Biopython code that builds the backbone (N, CA, C, O; Angstrom):
import numpy as np
from Bio.PDB.StructureBuilder import StructureBuilder

atoms = [
    (1, "SER", "N", (-65.985, 34.165, 6.784)),
    (1, "SER", "CA", (-66.613, 32.771, 6.644)),
    (1, "SER", "C", (-65.425, 31.669, 6.324)),
    (1, "SER", "O", (-64.628, 31.884, 5.411)),
    (2, "GLY", "N", (-65.363, 30.602, 7.049)),
    (2, "GLY", "CA", (-64.224, 29.420, 6.990)),
    (2, "GLY", "C", (-62.957, 29.922, 7.564)),
    (2, "GLY", "O", (-61.932, 29.333, 7.222)),
    (3, "GLN", "N", (-62.865, 30.916, 8.380)),
    (3, "GLN", "CA", (-61.764, 31.301, 8.929)),
    (3, "GLN", "C", (-61.793, 31.337, 10.365)),
    (3, "GLN", "O", (-60.862, 31.908, 10.933)),
    (4, "VAL", "N", (-62.832, 30.751, 11.128)),
    (4, "VAL", "CA", (-62.775, 30.614, 12.466)),
    (4, "VAL", "C", (-62.913, 29.276, 12.929)),
    (4, "VAL", "O", (-63.262, 28.419, 12.117)),
    (5, "ARG", "N", (-62.659, 28.926, 14.288)),
    (5, "ARG", "CA", (-62.832, 27.583, 14.819)),
    (5, "ARG", "C", (-63.035, 27.893, 16.485)),
    (5, "ARG", "O", (-62.835, 28.963, 17.059)),
    (6, "GLY", "N", (-63.448, 26.746, 17.003)),
    (6, "GLY", "CA", (-63.588, 27.187, 18.522)),
    (6, "GLY", "C", (-65.151, 27.065, 18.949)),
    (6, "GLY", "O", (-65.960, 26.436, 18.268)),
    (7, "LEU", "N", (-65.483, 27.738, 20.154)),
    (7, "LEU", "CA", (-66.609, 27.573, 20.702)),
    (7, "LEU", "C", (-67.735, 28.475, 20.065)),
    (7, "LEU", "O", (-68.862, 28.606, 20.541)),
    (8, "CYS", "N", (-67.271, 29.065, 18.941)),
    (8, "CYS", "CA", (-68.321, 30.176, 18.067)),
    (8, "CYS", "C", (-68.448, 28.950, 16.908)),
    (8, "CYS", "O", (-69.217, 29.275, 16.004)),
    (9, "GLY", "N", (-67.998, 27.939, 16.790)),
    (9, "GLY", "CA", (-68.223, 27.085, 15.714)),
    (9, "GLY", "C", (-67.161, 27.297, 14.448)),
    (9, "GLY", "O", (-66.205, 28.054, 14.615)),
    (10, "THR", "N", (-67.334, 26.668, 13.284)),
    (10, "THR", "CA", (-66.588, 26.704, 12.270)),
    (10, "THR", "C", (-66.908, 27.714, 11.008)),
    (10, "THR", "O", (-66.107, 27.979, 10.111)),
    (11, "PHE", "N", (-68.267, 28.228, 11.134)),
    (11, "PHE", "CA", (-68.844, 29.177, 10.197)),
    (11, "PHE", "C", (-68.178, 28.847, 8.775)),
    (11, "PHE", "O", (-67.338, 29.554, 8.217)),
    (12, "ASN", "N", (-68.734, 27.580, 8.268)),
    (12, "ASN", "CA", (-68.043, 27.339, 6.856)),
    (12, "ASN", "C", (-69.508, 26.653, 6.142)),
    (12, "ASN", "O", (-69.460, 26.135, 5.026)),
    (13, "GLY", "N", (-70.552, 26.714, 6.794)),
    (13, "GLY", "CA", (-71.823, 26.442, 5.928)),
    (13, "GLY", "C", (-72.131, 24.862, 6.093)),
    (13, "GLY", "O", (-73.103, 24.352, 5.534)),
    (14, "ASP", "N", (-71.155, 24.058, 6.969)),
    (14, "ASP", "CA", (-71.462, 22.911, 7.349)),
    (14, "ASP", "C", (-71.713, 22.684, 8.661)),
    (14, "ASP", "O", (-70.794, 22.756, 9.477)),
    (15, "GLN", "N", (-72.964, 22.386, 9.029)),
    (15, "GLN", "CA", (-73.362, 22.232, 10.468)),
    (15, "GLN", "C", (-72.886, 21.078, 11.134)),
    (15, "GLN", "O", (-72.899, 20.998, 12.362)),
    (16, "ARG", "N", (-72.362, 19.958, 10.211)),
    (16, "ARG", "CA", (-72.179, 18.809, 10.976)),
    (16, "ARG", "C", (-70.802, 19.015, 11.730)),
    (16, "ARG", "O", (-70.550, 18.372, 12.749)),
    (17, "ASP", "N", (-69.960, 19.897, 11.212)),
    (17, "ASP", "CA", (-68.599, 20.196, 12.149)),
    (17, "ASP", "C", (-68.562, 21.460, 13.024)),
    (17, "ASP", "O", (-67.576, 22.010, 13.513)),
    (18, "GLU", "N", (-69.649, 21.739, 13.095)),
    (18, "GLU", "CA", (-69.764, 23.027, 14.166)),
    (18, "GLU", "C", (-69.126, 22.838, 15.751)),
    (18, "GLU", "O", (-68.707, 23.804, 16.389)),
    (19, "PHE", "N", (-69.123, 21.451, 16.270)),
    (19, "PHE", "CA", (-68.729, 21.193, 17.302)),
    (19, "PHE", "C", (-67.303, 20.485, 17.329)),
    (19, "PHE", "O", (-67.063, 19.511, 18.043)),
    (20, "THR", "N", (-66.363, 21.095, 16.451)),
    (20, "THR", "CA", (-65.046, 20.431, 16.281)),
    (20, "THR", "C", (-64.228, 20.953, 17.703)),
    (20, "THR", "O", (-64.384, 22.121, 18.059)),
    (21, "THR", "N", (-63.397, 20.079, 18.453)),
    (21, "THR", "CA", (-62.955, 20.269, 19.447)),
    (21, "THR", "C", (-61.190, 20.751, 18.897)),
    (21, "THR", "O", (-60.688, 20.445, 17.815)),
    (22, "PRO", "N", (-60.569, 21.513, 19.939)),
    (22, "PRO", "CA", (-59.204, 21.962, 19.754)),
    (22, "PRO", "C", (-58.184, 20.629, 19.010)),
    (22, "PRO", "O", (-57.240, 20.758, 18.231)),
    (23, "GLU", "N", (-58.660, 19.626, 19.467)),
    (23, "GLU", "CA", (-57.902, 18.188, 18.628)),
    (23, "GLU", "C", (-58.329, 17.840, 17.353)),
    (23, "GLU", "O", (-57.738, 17.055, 16.612)),
    (24, "GLY", "N", (-59.489, 18.505, 17.072)),
    (24, "GLY", "CA", (-59.861, 18.115, 15.704)),
    (24, "GLY", "C", (-61.118, 17.181, 15.638)),
    (24, "GLY", "O", (-61.560, 16.855, 14.536)),
    (25, "ASP", "N", (-61.675, 16.764, 16.749)),
    (25, "ASP", "CA", (-62.450, 15.697, 16.900)),
    (25, "ASP", "C", (-63.934, 16.371, 16.778)),
    (25, "ASP", "O", (-64.181, 17.394, 17.417)),
    (26, "VAL", "N", (-64.742, 15.869, 16.081)),
    (26, "VAL", "CA", (-66.364, 16.438, 16.166)),
    (26, "VAL", "C", (-67.173, 15.718, 16.954)),
    (26, "VAL", "O", (-67.535, 14.570, 16.694)),
    (27, "GLU", "N", (-67.532, 16.450, 18.084)),
    (27, "GLU", "CA", (-68.330, 15.833, 19.392)),
    (27, "GLU", "C", (-69.569, 15.862, 18.769)),
    (27, "GLU", "O", (-69.676, 16.621, 17.806)),
    (28, "PRO", "N", (-70.920, 14.931, 19.245)),
    (28, "PRO", "CA", (-71.930, 14.892, 18.854)),
    (28, "PRO", "C", (-72.916, 15.739, 19.873)),
    (28, "PRO", "O", (-74.089, 15.944, 19.560)),
    (29, "GLY", "N", (-72.455, 16.131, 20.893)),
    (29, "GLY", "CA", (-73.168, 16.851, 21.949)),
    (29, "GLY", "C", (-72.483, 18.005, 22.473)),
    (29, "GLY", "O", (-71.253, 18.049, 22.459)),
    (30, "ILE", "N", (-73.209, 18.972, 22.948)),
    (30, "ILE", "CA", (-72.635, 20.235, 23.515)),
    (30, "ILE", "C", (-71.775, 19.903, 24.702)),
    (30, "ILE", "O", (-70.650, 20.386, 24.828)),
    (31, "ALA", "N", (-72.311, 19.072, 25.577)),
    (31, "ALA", "CA", (-71.487, 19.007, 26.822)),
    (31, "ALA", "C", (-70.048, 18.573, 26.709)),
    (31, "ALA", "O", (-69.134, 19.089, 27.352)),
    (32, "ALA", "N", (-69.879, 17.357, 25.642)),
    (32, "ALA", "CA", (-68.540, 17.045, 25.547)),
    (32, "ALA", "C", (-67.730, 18.024, 24.950)),
    (32, "ALA", "O", (-66.575, 18.214, 25.332)),
    (33, "PHE", "N", (-68.350, 18.774, 23.874)),
    (33, "PHE", "CA", (-67.764, 19.763, 23.286)),
    (33, "PHE", "C", (-67.144, 20.825, 23.916)),
    (33, "PHE", "O", (-66.039, 21.299, 23.649)),
    (34, "ALA", "N", (-68.108, 21.246, 24.965)),
    (34, "ALA", "CA", (-67.731, 22.364, 25.784)),
    (34, "ALA", "C", (-66.699, 21.997, 26.690)),
    (34, "ALA", "O", (-65.801, 22.780, 26.998)),
    (35, "ASN", "N", (-66.788, 20.869, 27.117)),
    (35, "ASN", "CA", (-65.688, 20.124, 27.992)),
    (35, "ASN", "C", (-64.204, 20.155, 27.539)),
    (35, "ASN", "O", (-63.231, 20.242, 28.288)),
    (36, "ALA", "N", (-64.198, 20.069, 26.180)),
    (36, "ALA", "CA", (-63.005, 20.128, 25.432)),
    (36, "ALA", "C", (-62.128, 21.294, 25.477)),
    (36, "ALA", "O", (-60.914, 21.276, 25.275)),
    (37, "PHE", "N", (-62.896, 22.376, 25.779)),
    (37, "PHE", "CA", (-62.257, 23.872, 25.794)),
    (37, "PHE", "C", (-62.245, 24.265, 27.163)),
    (37, "PHE", "O", (-62.017, 25.459, 27.355)),
    (38, "ARG", "N", (-62.496, 23.327, 28.460)),
    (38, "ARG", "CA", (-62.524, 23.660, 29.632)),
    (38, "ARG", "C", (-61.014, 23.689, 30.103)),
    (38, "ARG", "O", (-60.251, 22.774, 29.794)),
    (39, "ALA", "N", (-60.586, 24.836, 30.906)),
    (39, "ALA", "CA", (-59.336, 24.755, 31.370)),
    (39, "ALA", "C", (-59.423, 23.964, 32.704)),
    (39, "ALA", "O", (-60.234, 24.243, 33.586)),
    (40, "ALA", "N", (-58.551, 22.991, 32.775)),
    (40, "ALA", "CA", (-58.575, 22.032, 33.829)),
    (40, "ALA", "C", (-58.632, 22.827, 35.439)),
    (40, "ALA", "O", (-57.899, 23.781, 35.700)),
    (41, "GLY", "N", (-59.300, 22.439, 36.103)),
    (41, "GLY", "CA", (-59.694, 23.062, 37.402)),
    (41, "GLY", "C", (-60.338, 24.506, 37.455)),
    (41, "GLY", "O", (-60.600, 25.025, 38.540)),
    (42, "ALA", "N", (-60.535, 25.010, 36.496)),
    (42, "ALA", "CA", (-61.149, 26.292, 36.280)),
    (42, "ALA", "C", (-62.649, 26.197, 36.656)),
    (42, "ALA", "O", (-63.127, 27.000, 37.457)),
    (43, "CYS", "N", (-63.426, 25.180, 36.062)),
    (43, "CYS", "CA", (-64.634, 25.072, 36.374)),
    (43, "CYS", "C", (-65.176, 23.616, 36.407)),
    (43, "CYS", "O", (-64.542, 22.787, 35.754)),
    (44, "PRO", "N", (-66.181, 23.246, 37.033)),
    (44, "PRO", "CA", (-66.512, 21.785, 36.868)),
    (44, "PRO", "C", (-67.090, 21.440, 35.565)),
    (44, "PRO", "O", (-67.792, 22.247, 34.956)),
    (45, "ALA", "N", (-66.795, 20.154, 35.073)),
    (45, "ALA", "CA", (-67.147, 19.772, 33.883)),
    (45, "ALA", "C", (-68.562, 19.674, 33.646)),
    (45, "ALA", "O", (-69.246, 19.276, 34.589)),
    (46, "LEU", "N", (-69.142, 19.970, 32.534)),
    (46, "LEU", "CA", (-70.600, 19.571, 32.254)),
    (46, "LEU", "C", (-71.011, 18.233, 32.231)),
    (46, "LEU", "O", (-70.306, 17.367, 31.714)),
    (47, "GLY", "N", (-72.064, 18.000, 32.733)),
    (47, "GLY", "CA", (-72.685, 16.580, 32.726)),
    (47, "GLY", "C", (-73.643, 16.713, 31.404)),
    (47, "GLY", "O", (-73.739, 17.754, 30.753)),
    (48, "PRO", "N", (-74.359, 15.458, 31.102)),
    (48, "PRO", "CA", (-75.004, 15.318, 30.065)),
    (48, "PRO", "C", (-76.196, 16.340, 29.875)),
    (48, "PRO", "O", (-76.586, 16.646, 28.748)),
    (49, "ALA", "N", (-76.780, 16.875, 31.076)),
    (49, "ALA", "CA", (-77.878, 17.901, 30.930)),
    (49, "ALA", "C", (-77.104, 19.222, 30.965)),
    (49, "ALA", "O", (-76.023, 19.372, 31.534)),
    (50, "ILE", "N", (-77.831, 20.234, 30.241)),
    (50, "ILE", "CA", (-77.248, 21.551, 30.251)),
    (50, "ILE", "C", (-77.758, 22.402, 31.402)),
    (50, "ILE", "O", (-78.957, 22.654, 31.520)),
    (51, "PRO", "N", (-76.788, 22.864, 32.294)),
    (51, "PRO", "CA", (-76.924, 23.319, 33.373)),
    (51, "PRO", "C", (-77.691, 24.778, 33.170)),
    (51, "PRO", "O", (-77.585, 25.275, 32.050)),
    (52, "ASP", "N", (-78.420, 25.465, 34.124)),
    (52, "ASP", "CA", (-78.934, 26.853, 34.113)),
    (52, "ASP", "C", (-77.596, 27.585, 34.426)),
    (52, "ASP", "O", (-77.027, 27.345, 35.491)),
    (53, "PRO", "N", (-77.067, 28.486, 33.515)),
    (53, "PRO", "CA", (-75.531, 29.297, 33.577)),
    (53, "PRO", "C", (-75.888, 30.443, 34.813)),
    (53, "PRO", "O", (-75.012, 30.882, 35.558)),
    (54, "CYS", "N", (-76.947, 30.737, 34.871)),
    (54, "CYS", "CA", (-77.224, 31.775, 36.009)),
    (54, "CYS", "C", (-77.243, 31.030, 37.278)),
    (54, "CYS", "O", (-76.679, 31.550, 38.241)),
    (55, "GLY", "N", (-77.811, 29.887, 37.414)),
    (55, "GLY", "CA", (-77.828, 29.029, 38.824)),
    (55, "GLY", "C", (-76.413, 28.572, 39.247)),
    (55, "GLY", "O", (-76.222, 28.332, 40.440)),
    (56, "GLY", "N", (-75.392, 28.433, 38.343)),
    (56, "GLY", "CA", (-74.119, 28.048, 38.636)),
    (56, "GLY", "C", (-73.138, 29.176, 39.188)),
    (56, "GLY", "O", (-72.065, 28.980, 39.760)),
    (57, "PHE", "N", (-73.721, 30.369, 38.902)),
    (57, "PHE", "CA", (-72.670, 31.517, 38.959)),
    (57, "PHE", "C", (-73.647, 32.769, 39.354)),
    (57, "PHE", "O", (-73.900, 33.637, 38.519)),
    (58, "PRO", "N", (-74.143, 32.804, 40.589)),
    (58, "PRO", "CA", (-75.061, 33.825, 41.026)),
    (58, "PRO", "C", (-74.454, 35.143, 40.854)),
    (58, "PRO", "O", (-73.235, 35.209, 41.015)),
    (59, "GLY", "N", (-75.102, 36.212, 40.552)),
    (59, "GLY", "CA", (-74.482, 37.613, 40.418)),
    (59, "GLY", "C", (-74.063, 37.710, 39.067)),
    (59, "GLY", "O", (-73.998, 38.883, 38.698)),
    (60, "SER", "N", (-73.704, 36.733, 38.061)),
    (60, "SER", "CA", (-73.120, 36.969, 37.004)),
    (60, "SER", "C", (-74.033, 37.186, 35.886)),
    (60, "SER", "O", (-73.568, 37.210, 34.746)),
    (61, "ARG", "N", (-75.378, 37.357, 36.103)),
    (61, "ARG", "CA", (-76.213, 37.540, 35.065)),
    (61, "ARG", "C", (-75.959, 38.751, 34.039)),
    (61, "ARG", "O", (-76.139, 38.586, 32.832)),
    (62, "GLU", "N", (-75.590, 39.805, 34.504)),
    (62, "GLU", "CA", (-75.426, 40.917, 34.109)),
    (62, "GLU", "C", (-74.115, 40.922, 32.968)),
    (62, "GLU", "O", (-74.082, 41.480, 31.871)),
    (63, "ARG", "N", (-73.124, 40.147, 33.600)),
    (63, "ARG", "CA", (-71.810, 39.920, 32.666)),
    (63, "ARG", "C", (-72.196, 38.904, 31.435)),
    (63, "ARG", "O", (-71.695, 39.058, 30.321)),
    (64, "ALA", "N", (-73.049, 37.943, 31.702)),
    (64, "ALA", "CA", (-73.315, 37.183, 30.884)),
    (64, "ALA", "C", (-74.111, 37.686, 29.583)),
    (64, "ALA", "O", (-73.840, 37.429, 28.410)),
    (65, "GLU", "N", (-75.207, 38.501, 30.107)),
    (65, "GLU", "CA", (-75.942, 39.071, 29.218)),
    (65, "GLU", "C", (-75.002, 40.104, 28.064)),
    (65, "GLU", "O", (-75.075, 40.066, 26.836)),
    (66, "ALA", "N", (-74.320, 40.806, 28.730)),
    (66, "ALA", "CA", (-73.475, 41.449, 28.146)),
    (66, "ALA", "C", (-72.563, 40.882, 27.050)),
    (66, "ALA", "O", (-72.252, 41.502, 26.033)),
    (67, "ALA", "N", (-72.165, 39.628, 27.363)),
    (67, "ALA", "CA", (-71.236, 38.811, 26.365)),
    (67, "ALA", "C", (-72.152, 38.054, 25.359)),
    (67, "ALA", "O", (-71.710, 37.675, 24.275)),
    (68, "CYS", "N", (-73.288, 37.868, 25.699)),
    (68, "CYS", "CA", (-74.005, 37.288, 24.827)),
    (68, "CYS", "C", (-74.655, 38.390, 23.768)),
    (68, "CYS", "O", (-75.087, 38.090, 22.655)),
    (69, "ALA", "N", (-74.638, 39.602, 24.284)),
    (69, "ALA", "CA", (-75.363, 40.795, 23.460)),
    (69, "ALA", "C", (-74.130, 40.901, 22.204)),
    (69, "ALA", "O", (-74.427, 41.173, 21.040)),
    (70, "LEU", "N", (-72.908, 40.672, 22.602)),
    (70, "LEU", "CA", (-71.815, 40.767, 21.589)),
    (70, "LEU", "C", (-72.027, 39.582, 20.299)),
    (70, "LEU", "O", (-71.916, 39.803, 19.093)),
    (71, "LEU", "N", (-72.332, 38.399, 20.906)),
    (71, "LEU", "CA", (-72.364, 37.261, 20.150)),
    (71, "LEU", "C", (-73.644, 37.373, 19.318)),
    (71, "LEU", "O", (-73.597, 36.896, 18.184)),
    (72, "MET", "N", (-74.794, 37.948, 19.738)),
    (72, "MET", "CA", (-75.746, 38.212, 18.939)),
    (72, "MET", "C", (-75.860, 39.458, 18.316)),
    (72, "MET", "O", (-76.959, 39.753, 17.845)),
    (73, "GLY", "N", (-75.013, 40.173, 18.235)),
    (73, "GLY", "CA", (-74.750, 41.702, 17.528)),
    (73, "GLY", "C", (-74.258, 41.399, 16.034)),
    (73, "GLY", "O", (-74.092, 40.261, 15.594)),
    (74, "PRO", "N", (-74.063, 42.506, 15.367)),
    (74, "PRO", "CA", (-73.910, 42.722, 13.973)),
    (74, "PRO", "C", (-72.583, 41.842, 13.574)),
    (74, "PRO", "O", (-72.480, 41.247, 12.502)),
    (75, "ALA", "N", (-71.679, 41.852, 14.503)),
    (75, "ALA", "CA", (-70.301, 41.239, 14.251)),
    (75, "ALA", "C", (-70.556, 39.783, 13.818)),
    (75, "ALA", "O", (-69.986, 39.362, 12.811)),
    (76, "PHE", "N", (-71.436, 38.943, 14.573)),
    (76, "PHE", "CA", (-71.846, 37.781, 14.271)),
    (76, "PHE", "C", (-72.917, 37.245, 13.389)),
    (76, "PHE", "O", (-73.215, 36.058, 13.257)),
    (77, "GLN", "N", (-73.539, 38.424, 12.714)),
    (77, "GLN", "CA", (-74.635, 38.319, 11.994)),
    (77, "GLN", "C", (-74.632, 37.934, 10.526)),
    (77, "GLN", "O", (-75.692, 37.852, 9.907)),
]
sb = StructureBuilder()
sb.init_structure("model")
sb.init_model(0)
sb.init_chain("A")
sb.init_seg("    ")
for serial, (resi, resn, name, xyz) in enumerate(atoms, 1):
    if name == "N":
        sb.init_residue(resn, " ", resi, " ")
    sb.init_atom(name, np.array(xyz, "f"), 0.0, 1.0, " ", f" {name:<3s}", serial, name[0])
structure = sb.get_structure()
């Protein structure tokens, strides 16, 4: 607790700073927060609406489900 930062949040008990960017800014929305971690040219920037992740990357559902299982697993509970 209190020792992490990044896409998984701060895990410090204060939900107001969960969307802290690498520059230390706190973004109010998920799209701006996610775009702050985007590698230039690696993927398109997110717009204001949250896209369906499986629609943008067909065939990646299994890999995404495996990654989400880690985040939902005991290490992050």
